[in-house]
N, C-alpha and C positions, 0 to 999 in steps of 0.2 A: 505382558501389559503393552498396549499400543502407545505410540508417541503422544497422542492427544490426551490419553488418561494420565500418562507420566507428567505432562505439562500441568494439567489441572491439579494433580496431587502436590507438585512442587509449588504451584501458585498458592494453594491453600496453606501450605506449610510456611511460606514466606510472606503471606499477606500483611501481617503487622509490620514487618520490616519494610516492605514495599511502600506501605502507607506513610512511612516516616522518612523515606529518602528525599534528599534535596535536589539531586540531579541524576542524570543517566551515567555519571561517572562512578556511582556506587557499585561495588562488586556484586551485590545481590541483583541489580538490574541486569548485569551481564549473564549471571547464572540463569535467570528466568528467561531472558531473551534467547539464550542458547537453546533452552528447552522448547521455546515457542518456534524458533526457526528450524528445529529438527522436524517439525510438522510441515513447514513450508518456509523456504528462505525469503519469501516475499512478505512475511508477517513481521510486524514491529510493535514495540511497546511505546507508549507515550507517557511521559511524566508531566503532571500538571500540579502546580502549587497554588494554594489559596493566596489571594492578594494580601500583601503585607507579611507573609510568612518567611520571607528571606531576610 
């Protein structure tokens, strides 16, 4: 399996957890970011919270 496919499989597996994280300090963020950066180290994830959710 290539790195892009591995990333998307992990992303799907962790989607609900990613949707619930409050910051990039969450270990799931690091796990998914690591998979993304295995495709290219220039890629990053962005965490965005709805207003008033903090």
